[in-house]
Each structure stands twice: as structure tokens, then as C-alpha cells.
C-alpha positions as CSV (number, residue, x, y, z in Angstrom):
1,M,-24.9,78.6,10.7
2,E,-28.1,76.6,10.0
3,F,-29.9,79.9,9.1
4,W,-27.4,80.6,6.4
5,S,-27.4,77.1,5.1
6,D,-31.2,77.2,4.7
7,F,-31.0,80.7,3.2
8,F,-28.6,79.6,0.4
9,R,-30.5,76.3,-0.1
10,N,-33.8,78.2,-0.7
11,L,-32.0,80.8,-2.8
12,F,-30.4,78.4,-5.3
13,F,-32.6,75.2,-4.9
14,G,-36.0,76.6,-3.8
15,T,-39.2,77.5,-5.6
16,N,-39.7,81.2,-4.8
17,V,-39.5,84.1,-7.3
18,A,-36.0,85.1,-6.2
19,H,-34.7,81.6,-6.8
20,S,-36.2,81.5,-10.3
21,M,-34.7,84.8,-11.3
22,I,-31.3,83.9,-9.9
23,V,-31.2,80.6,-11.7
24,L,-32.3,82.1,-15.0
25,A,-29.9,85.1,-14.6
26,L,-26.9,82.8,-13.8
27,A,-27.6,80.5,-16.7
28,V,-27.8,83.4,-19.1
29,A,-24.9,85.3,-17.8
30,I,-22.5,82.4,-17.6
31,G,-23.6,81.0,-20.9
32,V,-23.2,84.4,-22.7
33,Y,-19.7,84.8,-21.2
34,L,-18.6,81.3,-22.3
35,G,-20.0,82.1,-25.7
36,R,-17.1,84.5,-26.2
37,V,-14.6,81.6,-25.9
38,K,-13.3,80.3,-29.3
39,I,-12.0,76.8,-29.8
40,A,-9.9,76.5,-33.0
41,G,-11.4,79.8,-34.1
42,V,-15.0,78.6,-33.7
43,S,-17.4,79.7,-31.0
44,F,-20.8,78.2,-30.1
45,G,-22.0,81.6,-29.2
46,V,-25.3,81.9,-27.3
47,T,-25.8,78.1,-27.4
48,W,-23.6,77.9,-24.3
49,V,-26.6,79.1,-22.4
50,L,-28.3,75.8,-23.2
51,F,-25.3,73.8,-22.0
52,V,-25.0,75.8,-18.8
53,G,-28.7,75.2,-18.2
54,I,-28.2,71.5,-18.6
55,V,-25.4,71.5,-16.1
56,M,-27.3,73.5,-13.5
57,S,-30.4,71.3,-13.9
58,H,-28.2,68.2,-13.5
59,F,-27.1,69.5,-10.1
60,G,-30.7,70.2,-9.0
61,M,-31.1,73.9,-9.9
62,V,-34.5,73.8,-11.6
63,L,-37.6,75.9,-12.0
64,D,-41.3,75.4,-11.4
65,A,-42.7,73.5,-14.4
66,E,-45.4,76.0,-15.2
67,L,-43.0,79.0,-14.9
68,L,-40.4,77.2,-17.0
69,H,-43.0,76.6,-19.7
70,F,-44.2,80.2,-19.8
71,V,-40.7,81.8,-19.8
72,K,-39.6,79.3,-22.5
73,E,-42.5,80.1,-24.8
74,F,-42.3,83.9,-24.1
75,G,-38.6,83.9,-25.0
76,L,-39.3,81.9,-28.2
77,I,-42.0,84.4,-29.3
78,L,-39.7,87.4,-28.7
79,F,-36.9,85.7,-30.6
80,V,-38.8,84.6,-33.8
81,Y,-40.8,87.9,-33.9
82,S,-37.6,90.0,-33.8
83,I,-36.2,87.8,-36.6
84,G,-39.3,88.4,-38.7
85,L,-39.0,92.1,-38.2
86,Q,-35.3,91.9,-39.3
87,V,-35.7,89.7,-42.4
88,G,-39.2,90.8,-43.5
89,P,-38.2,93.9,-45.6
90,G,-35.8,91.7,-47.7
91,F,-37.8,88.5,-47.6
92,F,-39.7,88.9,-50.9
93,A,-36.9,90.8,-52.5
94,S,-34.6,87.8,-51.9
95,F,-36.6,85.8,-54.6
96,K,-35.8,88.3,-57.3
97,S,-32.9,88.4,-59.7
98,G,-29.8,86.5,-58.5
99,G,-31.5,85.5,-55.2
100,L,-33.8,83.0,-56.9
101,K,-31.0,80.5,-57.6
102,L,-29.4,81.1,-54.2
103,N,-32.7,80.3,-52.5
104,A,-33.0,77.2,-54.7
105,V,-29.8,75.9,-53.0
106,T,-31.5,76.6,-49.6
107,C,-34.5,74.5,-50.7
108,I,-32.2,71.7,-51.8
109,I,-30.4,71.7,-48.4
110,V,-33.7,71.7,-46.4
111,F,-35.2,69.0,-48.6
112,F,-32.3,66.6,-48.1
113,N,-32.1,67.4,-44.4
114,V,-35.7,66.2,-44.1
115,V,-35.1,63.2,-46.4
116,T,-32.0,62.1,-44.4
117,A,-34.0,62.5,-41.1
118,L,-36.9,60.4,-42.5
119,L,-34.4,57.7,-43.6
120,L,-32.9,57.6,-40.1
121,I,-36.4,57.3,-38.6
122,M,-37.1,54.3,-41.0
123,F,-33.8,52.5,-40.4
124,T,-33.1,53.1,-36.8
125,S,-35.0,52.6,-33.6
126,E,-35.1,56.3,-32.7
127,S,-38.4,58.0,-32.3
128,V,-39.7,60.8,-34.5
129,D,-39.3,63.4,-31.8
130,T,-35.7,62.4,-31.2
131,I,-34.7,62.6,-34.8
132,T,-36.5,65.9,-35.2
133,G,-34.6,67.3,-32.3
134,I,-31.3,65.9,-33.8
135,M,-32.2,67.5,-37.1
136,S,-32.7,70.9,-35.5
137,G,-29.4,70.6,-33.7
138,A,-27.6,69.4,-36.8
139,V,-28.6,72.6,-38.7
140,T,-28.1,74.8,-35.5
141,N,-31.7,76.0,-35.7
142,T,-33.2,76.8,-32.4
143,P,-36.6,78.2,-33.6
144,G,-37.1,74.9,-35.5
145,M,-36.5,73.0,-32.3
146,G,-38.9,75.3,-30.4
147,A,-41.6,74.9,-33.0
148,A,-41.3,71.1,-33.0
149,A,-41.4,71.0,-29.2
150,A,-44.5,73.2,-29.2
151,A,-46.2,71.0,-31.8
152,Y,-45.4,67.9,-29.7
153,K,-46.9,69.5,-26.6
154,D,-50.1,70.5,-28.5
155,M,-50.5,66.8,-29.6
156,N,-49.6,65.0,-26.4
157,G,-50.2,67.5,-23.7
158,A,-46.7,67.1,-22.3
159,D,-43.2,68.2,-23.3
160,S,-40.8,65.9,-25.2
161,Q,-37.4,65.8,-23.5
162,N,-36.0,63.9,-26.5
163,I,-36.4,67.0,-28.8
164,A,-34.3,69.1,-26.5
165,L,-31.8,66.4,-25.8
166,G,-31.4,65.5,-29.4
167,Y,-30.8,69.1,-30.2
168,S,-28.3,69.5,-27.5
169,V,-26.3,66.5,-28.4
170,A,-26.2,67.2,-32.2
171,Y,-25.6,71.0,-32.0
172,P,-21.8,71.1,-31.5
173,L,-21.1,68.8,-34.5
174,G,-23.7,70.7,-36.5
175,V,-21.4,73.7,-36.3
176,I,-18.2,71.8,-37.0
177,G,-19.8,69.5,-39.6
178,C,-21.0,72.4,-41.7
179,I,-17.5,74.0,-41.8
180,V,-15.9,70.7,-42.6
181,A,-18.3,70.2,-45.5
182,M,-17.6,73.7,-46.8
183,I,-13.9,72.9,-46.8
184,A,-14.6,69.7,-48.8
185,I,-16.7,71.7,-51.3
186,K,-13.6,73.9,-51.9
187,S,-12.0,71.0,-53.7
188,F,-14.8,71.2,-56.3
189,Y,-13.4,74.5,-57.4
190,K,-9.8,73.4,-58.0
191,G,-8.3,75.0,-61.1
192,M,-10.4,78.1,-60.9
193,A,-8.3,81.3,-60.4
194,K,-9.1,82.5,-57.0
195,F,-12.5,80.8,-57.4
196,G,-13.5,83.5,-59.9
197,R,-16.8,83.8,-61.6
198,N,-18.2,81.1,-63.8
199,K,-20.2,81.6,-66.9
200,G,-23.8,82.0,-65.9
201,E,-22.8,82.5,-62.3
202,N,-25.4,84.1,-60.0
203,D,-24.1,87.1,-58.0
204,I,-26.7,89.2,-56.3
205,A,-24.3,91.9,-55.1
206,V,-25.1,95.4,-56.4
207,E,-22.2,96.7,-58.4
208,R,-21.3,99.7,-60.6
209,I,-20.4,99.4,-64.3
210,S,-19.5,102.1,-66.8
211,L,-20.8,101.7,-70.4
212,Q,-20.6,103.5,-73.7
213,V,-23.9,103.6,-75.6
214,Q,-23.6,101.7,-78.9
215,N,-27.1,100.4,-79.5
216,A,-29.1,102.9,-81.6
217,A,-32.3,101.1,-80.6
218,V,-32.2,102.6,-77.1
219,A,-31.4,106.1,-78.3
220,D,-33.9,108.8,-77.5
221,T,-35.9,106.4,-75.3
222,P,-36.5,107.3,-71.6
223,L,-34.6,105.1,-69.2
224,E,-37.8,104.2,-67.4
225,E,-39.2,102.8,-70.7
226,I,-36.0,100.9,-71.5
227,R,-36.1,99.2,-68.1
228,R,-39.8,98.3,-68.4
229,K,-39.6,97.0,-72.0
230,N,-36.6,94.8,-71.2
231,N,-37.7,93.8,-67.7
232,L,-34.3,94.8,-66.2
233,N,-33.9,96.5,-62.8
234,F,-31.0,98.9,-63.0
235,V,-30.3,102.5,-62.2
236,V,-28.4,105.0,-64.4
237,S,-26.6,107.4,-62.0
238,R,-24.7,109.7,-64.4
239,I,-24.4,110.5,-68.1
240,I,-21.5,112.0,-70.0
241,H,-23.0,113.4,-73.2
242,S,-20.9,112.7,-76.3
243,A,-21.9,115.9,-78.0
244,T,-20.9,118.3,-75.2
245,G,-18.7,116.2,-72.8
246,E,-20.9,117.5,-69.9
247,C,-21.8,115.2,-67.0
248,E,-25.3,115.2,-65.7
249,I,-27.3,113.3,-63.1
250,A,-29.8,110.9,-64.8
251,N,-33.4,110.3,-63.9
252,S,-36.1,108.1,-65.2
253,K,-37.0,110.5,-68.1
254,S,-33.4,110.9,-69.3
255,T,-32.6,109.7,-72.8
256,L,-29.4,108.4,-74.3
257,K,-27.4,109.1,-77.5
258,V,-25.0,106.8,-79.2
259,G,-21.5,107.6,-77.8
260,D,-22.8,108.7,-74.4
261,K,-21.0,107.2,-71.4
262,I,-23.1,106.1,-68.4
263,L,-22.7,104.9,-64.9
264,V,-25.0,101.9,-64.2
265,I,-25.8,100.4,-60.8
266,A,-27.4,96.9,-60.8
267,N,-27.1,93.4,-59.6
268,H,-24.1,91.7,-61.1
269,A,-26.3,88.8,-62.4
270,I,-27.8,91.2,-65.0
271,H,-24.6,93.0,-66.1
272,N,-24.3,90.9,-69.2
273,D,-27.9,91.6,-70.2
274,I,-27.4,95.4,-69.7
275,E,-24.2,95.3,-71.8
276,K,-26.0,93.5,-74.7
277,L,-28.8,96.0,-74.5
278,I,-26.8,99.3,-74.2
279,G,-23.1,98.9,-75.1
280,T,-19.6,97.9,-74.1
281,P,-17.8,98.6,-70.8
282,V,-15.5,101.6,-70.7
283,E,-13.1,103.1,-68.2
284,V,-14.3,106.4,-66.7
285,E,-12.8,108.2,-63.8
286,W,-16.0,109.5,-62.4
287,L,-14.4,111.3,-59.5
288,K,-12.6,113.6,-61.9
289,V,-15.5,114.0,-64.3
290,D,-18.0,115.1,-61.7
291,E,-15.9,116.9,-59.1
292,H,-18.8,119.2,-58.4
293,L,-20.9,116.3,-57.2
294,I,-20.8,114.6,-53.9
295,S,-22.2,111.2,-52.6
296,R,-23.9,111.0,-49.2
297,K,-25.7,108.3,-47.3
298,I,-29.0,109.6,-45.7
299,T,-31.3,107.7,-43.4
300,I,-35.1,108.0,-44.0
301,T,-36.6,109.2,-40.8
302,N,-39.5,111.4,-42.1
303,P,-42.7,109.5,-41.2
304,K,-44.5,111.0,-44.2
305,L,-42.2,109.1,-46.6
306,N,-42.9,105.7,-45.1
307,G,-44.2,103.6,-48.0
308,A,-43.9,106.5,-50.5
309,K,-42.8,105.6,-54.0
310,L,-39.5,107.1,-55.1
311,K,-40.9,108.6,-58.3
312,K,-43.6,110.5,-56.3
313,L,-40.8,112.5,-54.6
314,N,-39.5,114.0,-57.8
315,I,-36.1,114.4,-56.1
316,R,-34.2,114.5,-59.5
317,K,-36.5,117.0,-61.0
318,N,-36.8,119.3,-58.0
319,F,-33.3,119.2,-56.7
320,G,-31.0,117.6,-59.3
321,V,-30.2,114.7,-57.0
322,N,-30.3,111.1,-57.8
323,V,-30.9,108.1,-55.5
324,T,-28.6,105.4,-56.6
325,R,-28.7,102.7,-53.9
326,V,-30.8,101.7,-50.8
327,Y,-29.5,99.6,-47.9
328,R,-32.3,97.7,-46.1
329,A,-32.1,94.9,-43.6
330,G,-28.4,94.3,-44.5
331,I,-29.2,94.1,-48.3
332,E,-28.1,96.6,-50.9
333,L,-30.8,97.3,-53.5
334,A,-30.9,99.3,-56.8
335,P,-34.1,101.4,-56.5
336,A,-36.3,101.9,-59.6
337,A,-38.9,104.6,-59.9
338,D,-41.6,102.4,-58.3
339,F,-39.4,101.5,-55.3
340,R,-41.1,102.2,-52.0
341,L,-39.1,103.8,-49.2
342,Q,-39.3,102.7,-45.6
343,I,-38.4,104.3,-42.3
344,G,-34.9,103.3,-41.5
345,D,-33.7,102.9,-45.1
346,L,-30.2,104.1,-45.7
347,V,-30.1,105.7,-49.2
348,T,-27.1,106.8,-51.2
349,V,-27.7,110.1,-53.0
350,V,-25.6,111.9,-55.6
351,G,-25.7,115.7,-56.4
352,S,-24.3,119.0,-55.6
353,E,-23.5,119.8,-52.0
354,G,-26.3,122.4,-51.7
355,A,-28.9,120.1,-53.4
356,V,-27.9,117.1,-51.2
357,G,-28.4,119.4,-48.1
358,H,-32.0,120.2,-49.2
359,V,-32.8,116.6,-49.9
360,K,-31.4,115.6,-46.5
361,K,-33.9,117.9,-44.8
362,I,-36.8,116.3,-46.7
363,L,-35.7,112.7,-46.1
364,G,-35.1,113.4,-42.4
365,D,-31.7,111.9,-41.4
366,E,-32.6,112.5,-37.7
367,R,-31.2,109.4,-36.0
368,K,-32.8,110.3,-32.7
369,F,-36.2,109.6,-34.3
370,L,-35.2,106.0,-34.9
371,D,-34.0,105.6,-31.3
372,H,-37.6,105.8,-30.1
373,P,-39.1,102.3,-30.0
374,N,-42.4,101.6,-31.8
375,L,-44.0,99.3,-29.2
376,I,-47.5,99.2,-30.5
377,P,-46.7,97.3,-33.8
378,I,-44.5,94.9,-31.9
379,F,-47.1,93.9,-29.3
380,I,-50.1,94.0,-31.6
381,G,-48.0,91.9,-34.1
382,I,-47.2,89.4,-31.3
383,A,-50.9,89.1,-30.4
384,M,-51.8,88.5,-34.1
385,G,-49.0,86.0,-34.4
386,C,-50.2,84.0,-31.4
387,I,-53.8,84.0,-32.8
388,L,-52.5,82.9,-36.3
389,G,-50.3,80.2,-34.7
390,S,-53.3,78.8,-32.7
391,I,-55.6,78.4,-35.8
392,P,-55.8,74.6,-36.6
393,L,-55.2,73.7,-40.2
394,T,-56.6,70.3,-41.2
395,G,-55.2,67.9,-43.8
396,T,-55.7,64.3,-45.0
397,M,-52.1,63.3,-44.2
398,M,-52.0,64.6,-40.6
399,T,-53.2,62.7,-37.6
400,T,-53.9,66.0,-35.8
401,P,-54.6,69.5,-37.2
402,L,-51.5,71.5,-38.1
403,K,-50.8,74.7,-36.3
404,L,-48.2,77.3,-37.1
405,G,-47.6,77.4,-33.3
406,L,-46.0,80.1,-31.2
407,A,-42.9,80.1,-33.4
408,G,-44.4,80.0,-36.9
409,G,-47.4,82.3,-36.3
410,P,-45.4,85.3,-34.9
411,L,-42.7,84.8,-37.5
412,I,-45.1,85.0,-40.4
413,V,-46.9,88.0,-39.0
414,A,-43.7,89.8,-38.3
415,I,-42.6,89.3,-41.9
416,I,-45.9,90.5,-43.3
417,V,-46.1,93.5,-40.9
418,S,-42.5,94.6,-41.6
419,Y,-42.9,94.3,-45.4
420,F,-46.4,95.6,-46.0
421,G,-46.7,97.9,-43.0
422,P,-45.1,100.9,-44.7
423,K,-47.4,100.5,-47.6
424,L,-50.3,101.0,-45.2
425,G,-48.6,103.9,-43.4
426,V,-47.6,101.8,-40.3
427,V,-44.1,102.5,-38.9
428,T,-42.6,99.1,-38.1
429,Y,-39.0,100.1,-38.0
430,T,-36.9,98.9,-35.1
431,T,-33.3,100.0,-34.6
432,T,-30.7,97.3,-35.1
433,S,-29.7,97.6,-31.4
434,A,-33.3,97.4,-30.2
435,N,-34.0,94.4,-32.4
436,L,-30.8,92.7,-31.3
437,M,-31.7,93.3,-27.6
438,I,-35.2,91.8,-28.0
439,R,-33.8,88.8,-30.0
440,E,-31.0,88.1,-27.6
441,I,-33.2,88.3,-24.5
442,G,-35.7,86.0,-26.2
443,I,-33.2,83.4,-27.3
444,T,-31.2,83.3,-24.0
445,L,-34.4,82.9,-22.0
446,F,-35.6,80.1,-24.3
447,L,-32.3,78.2,-24.3
448,A,-31.9,78.6,-20.5
449,C,-35.3,77.1,-20.0
450,V,-34.7,74.3,-22.5
451,G,-31.4,73.4,-20.7
452,L,-33.0,73.6,-17.2
453,G,-35.8,71.3,-18.4
454,A,-33.6,68.7,-20.1
455,G,-30.5,68.6,-17.9
456,G,-31.7,66.0,-15.5
457,E,-31.7,63.3,-18.2
458,F,-28.8,64.6,-20.4
459,V,-26.0,62.6,-18.9
460,N,-28.1,59.4,-18.6
461,T,-29.2,59.7,-22.2
462,V,-25.8,60.1,-23.6
463,V,-24.1,57.4,-21.5
464,D,-26.7,54.8,-20.9
465,K,-29.3,55.2,-23.7
466,G,-27.1,55.3,-26.7
467,G,-27.1,59.1,-27.1
468,Y,-23.6,58.9,-28.5
469,M,-25.2,57.6,-31.7
470,W,-27.2,60.8,-32.0
471,I,-24.0,62.6,-32.6
472,L,-23.4,60.4,-35.7
473,Y,-27.0,60.8,-36.9
474,G,-26.6,64.6,-36.5
475,A,-23.4,64.6,-38.5
476,I,-25.1,62.7,-41.3
477,I,-28.0,65.1,-41.4
478,T,-25.5,68.0,-41.5
479,V,-22.9,66.9,-44.0
480,V,-24.8,64.9,-46.7
481,P,-27.3,67.7,-47.7
482,V,-24.5,70.3,-47.7
483,L,-22.3,68.2,-50.0
484,I,-25.2,67.6,-52.4
485,A,-26.0,71.3,-52.4
486,G,-22.3,72.0,-53.1
487,V,-22.3,69.7,-56.2
488,V,-25.5,71.4,-57.5
489,G,-24.3,74.9,-56.7
490,R,-20.9,74.3,-58.4
491,Y,-21.7,72.3,-61.5
492,I,-25.3,73.0,-62.3
493,L,-26.1,76.5,-60.9
494,K,-22.4,77.6,-61.3
495,I,-22.3,79.8,-58.2
496,K,-19.1,81.3,-57.0
497,Y,-17.4,79.6,-54.1
498,S,-17.4,82.6,-51.8
499,T,-21.1,83.2,-52.5
500,L,-22.0,79.5,-52.1
501,I,-20.4,79.0,-48.7
502,G,-22.3,82.1,-47.5
503,V,-25.5,80.5,-48.9
504,I,-24.8,77.2,-47.1
505,S,-24.2,79.1,-43.8
506,G,-27.5,80.9,-44.2
507,S,-29.3,77.7,-45.2
508,C,-28.1,76.0,-42.0
509,T,-28.8,79.3,-40.1
510,N,-25.2,78.8,-38.8
511,P,-23.5,82.1,-37.7
512,P,-20.2,80.4,-36.8
513,A,-20.1,78.9,-40.3
514,L,-20.6,82.4,-41.7
515,A,-17.7,83.7,-39.6
516,F,-15.5,80.9,-41.1
517,A,-16.8,81.8,-44.6
518,N,-15.9,85.4,-44.1
519,Q,-12.4,84.4,-43.1
520,Q,-12.0,82.3,-46.2
521,C,-13.2,84.8,-48.7
522,R,-12.8,88.5,-48.2
523,G,-15.0,91.0,-49.9
524,G,-18.4,90.4,-48.3
525,E,-19.8,88.0,-50.9
526,A,-20.4,85.3,-48.3
527,A,-22.3,87.7,-46.1
528,V,-24.5,88.8,-49.0
529,G,-25.3,85.2,-49.8
530,Y,-26.1,84.5,-46.2
531,A,-28.4,87.5,-45.9
532,T,-30.2,86.6,-49.2
533,V,-31.2,83.1,-48.2
534,Y,-31.5,83.4,-44.4
535,P,-35.2,84.6,-44.4
536,L,-36.4,81.6,-46.4
537,A,-34.2,79.2,-44.5
538,M,-35.5,80.3,-41.2
539,F,-39.1,80.2,-42.4
540,L,-38.7,76.6,-43.8
541,R,-36.8,75.4,-40.7
542,I,-39.5,76.5,-38.4
543,L,-42.2,74.8,-40.4
544,V,-40.6,71.5,-41.4
545,G,-39.8,70.5,-37.8
546,Q,-43.3,70.8,-36.5
547,M,-44.8,69.2,-39.7
548,M,-42.6,66.1,-39.1
549,I,-44.0,65.9,-35.5
550,L,-47.6,66.5,-36.5
551,M,-47.6,64.1,-39.5
552,L,-45.5,61.3,-38.1
553,C,-45.9,61.2,-34.4
């Protein structure tokens, strides 16, 4: 009996490798399982791993300090690098066209998050590291908390439990507070039919529009030149010639005549500009007009096309097929002639069945090719990210040199590699499932270690050290900036409600809030807004937390 007692004691409360693996595995498995539970339709998702780690640590199931630190940092690196690979292809594109105003809303929210946190530091007795942790929890941003914790350790040579504790206490209301604020913002839109579009509203979704050419100034001018002279990014898919009534697939060299009917694909934000330039909207049943044409989605898997410009392929000239849209990293794009293709792009092509078949062979569309992981760019990128994150950056306002750290460095490198890699012929594509696996392993390991490291003080902090006030501070940091952004987005930038709440969810990096937004507004506009601002939001969240630590601690 004593043997078995010692056996289980060493297994669950010892210091050997088996003990460490069991504790980590249980924290992750139980936390992920609880993450499936919804309360009032809201789930805290993978953050349950943090709470489970806190409970296990409170009852004495802990890891060796050095092992805990390594696994925590390793998990954080995997997580932020996989995020960078995911958002990188759409990072710079998100600042174009309609995305510029949406990202302005993100900057407003982040700015007032920091201002609110600074005011709490000035007018309360809480330390900088505590408020920084509360701020990360209030906006449900785990990488920001990790970056702040890493910066604190670089400065002081020891971990700050207050960062993790503040994050843990503020996180639940961070999720709920964001949703409550979005409900309050809905009242700003009263009187608008179904929250329809406002004048000057910014909508970055790619949409189709049929026009009849009326402006003689654009007649007999190649489409490529029309786009260039007027600085408008749109694609003309098909043209019905007024003289013959025939329908043809357009290319960059195609010209228009007054009376022609065209199918245009572009961001909604520039539809009015295109109408003023070309002509008025007209109803056309394109399915009946071009019955001989088909539309197919083809995945780019040919390595030779990685980074190639669309115009260099001469697809329209050689095959009579037009590329109308490209789906990349969850964002739908309207490709111009200079658009560069990347491995993994999902392109929509229009043409005859035989011609589409030939184009399919050229583009690849071999999904098995994408299933093979490209490990070299991942690990070389991680190494470069760690090097970049370790370079000290000096400044007059900082008491210690600023470092991007093991969160910021890998994130920036991943964004750069995934965006510019194809232009250099480097295949950086990672399948969605592979990226998600790396990301989930990284974040669950990180959260488990944070919980296991902070759990011993969690109950004492909340009950005896005034930690219940942290919940109030977190609610203020969450709600006030979101309401300010709601006012600006509604009355100044005139953004549609369904888009705005997606932007708010992305700015707070809050997936449960996005789920709520999708339930409120069908049609995918919330998801598009979320995807547009998420890259910048994640980038800013990771940097501001550690800058607060480095400049104020």
C-alpha cells in the first residue's frame, strides 16, 4: 500500500519527467475539454487551460522552475510565429482601400486601452506590471501578456506573478465586457433600416456589380490603363458588346465601347467611384448570357508560380480564361495585372470548360502537395525571430533597452517571411490544419505553464490582496475604449454596424466576441472586418504591453 502511495505521489507531485508530462497533459486536456462548454452562448475557449493550471498549481501540482520557463517560452514562440504566418499575406493588404479606416478604429481602441491603463496606474496603488497584466486580460490578448512577462523578466531577472494574475482575473470580464459594449453600440444605429450602409461607409468586402458604359472618355482605352490613370483596383470579368450582343471574357488589354455591359469585381468601398468613371448599374443575368462559361476555384500548388505576377502568365491571352478573385489568409482580393500569386492561393477562374481544365494543370490544384509541411522556413524563421527579438533598442525615454522579445521578434519575422518569401521564391505556405495545430499546441503549453506558475498565489491575491478590484479595472479598460471607438466608427467614419462589431472583435483579439457578432449579423461582414484588422491589432498588442513594462517599471 505504501508503495502505491509513493508511486502516485511521485507521479503527480514529484519532479521527474513523467510527472512534468502528466501535469502538462492533464492541464491541456482538461482545459481544452472545458473550453467546449458554453455559458449563455459564450465560451472562454482555450483560456480554460490557464484556469485549470491555476487550480492544479493551487493543490501542489507544479513543475520545475527552469522547465516551466522553457516550455512557456517555447509555446509562446510557436503560437506567435504561427499567427504571423497566418496573417502575414494579408497584413499589408489590410491597409489598402476600405481596410485603412477599419484599421484606424483598431488604433483608436489600442490607444485608449493604453491611456486608460496609464490613468489607472496614476490614480490607484497598483503596480505597472499588475495593470499591464490586467490590460492584456481585458482585451483577451495572450501574446501581449507573454511579451510583457518576457520584458519584465529581461529587466528584473525574475518572473512577475502579477502579470499572469492580473491577466487571469481580468480575462473573463474582458470577453463579456466586449460583448456588452457591442450591444450598447447597437443603440447608436437606431432608425437605420437593418443597419444598412451609410453614405461614405467603408466596406472592404469584394462584391460584383454590373454596369453599362456611358462615359465616352473611357472608350477605346485598355482596362489596365483605365485602372492605372484613376488609381482604382478593380477587375472586369466579362463584357457584353453593344454592337454584337456577344459576351467575352475581359483582360487587361480589353477596351470598352459606349453601351457595352460589363461585370466588375471590386471592393464595395470603391463602387461609387467606378460608377462615376464608367456608367450606371444595370441588371444582367450573367448565367444566361454566358451559359458556355463555367466558374471554378483552383488552388495554386505549382512551385514555379510562387511569387509570379498574374500578367506574366498570360492566362487570358493563351487560354481565354480570366482570374476574377483570389482568396488568401481568409481575405478575398480582386487581383490586378501586377498581383503576385502565392502557393496556397485559392483563385476563381472563369472560362470554357476545356480552357479551365488546361489552366488547372498549369496552376496545379494538387492538394496533396500542400499537405507536405515546409519545416525549413518555419525553424529558420523562428531562429531569425529569436535573434531579432534579442537585439536591444535604446531610447531616451526607456530605463532599459527595448527588445522585441520572444513574442515580438518571431511575429515580425513570420509576417515578413510569409509576405515577402514568395517574391524571393521561398515557399512559406502552411496548410490551415498544420498552422492551427502548431498554434494550438503553442498556446495551450503557454497557458498551462502560466497557470501552473501563478496558481499558488491566485486565491490569496483575489481574496486577501484586493484582487477583486482588478476585475473592475479590467472592465474599465475593456468597455471605455470600445464605446469611444463605437462613437467614432458610427458618426465620423460611418461604418456599418455589422462591420464595426467585427472590427471591435478583431481589435480586442476576441474570438468569442466574433462568434457573438456573427450571430447578430448574418452575411460574413463581421468576419471580414475581424480578419482585416486582426493582423495590426495583434502586432500592436504584443508591442504596447512590453513597452509599458520597459518604459515605466
